[in-house]
Residue, then its C-alpha position, 0 to 999 in steps of 0.5 A: m500500500f502506498k502512502l503520501y508522506n511529508v519527510i520534512e515533518e518527520i525531520v522537524v518533529e524529531k529535531i524539536r524533540e531533541l532540542a526540547e530535551s536540553d531546554n529545562e526552562f520550558n514545559w515541552n509537552e506534546k502540544n508545545i512540541l507540535d505547536s512548534a512543529a506546525i509553525a516551523l513547517n508552515q515556513l518550510p517547503v514540503k517534500y512529499i514522497v510515496t516510496r521508501k526510495g523517495e524517502a532516502y533521496v530526500k533525507l540525503e538532500f537534508l544533509k546539505i548544510q544550507y538546507k539543514v541551517d534553514i530547517i534549524t533556523e525555522i525550528i528555533q524561531a518557532m520554539e521561541k514563539v511557543k515559549k512566549n505564547p504557549 
């Protein structure tokens, strides 16, 4: 069975969870994590795939330095917005 899937969503949520673990100043519950993800994802281009082969291609693209910086920049800005207004 095929499924349409946004790989960037997985990358963003995973990175937010990683960053939230090291932030002891804020309550990073599931809602705050997903709010941050929604804000960041609305600013980032989507990368939809259908097959596992496609997923591997997009994840390789994520390894490019500039793309990684863009994603992390949006994530940090989103997390700061949620901290200011949970």
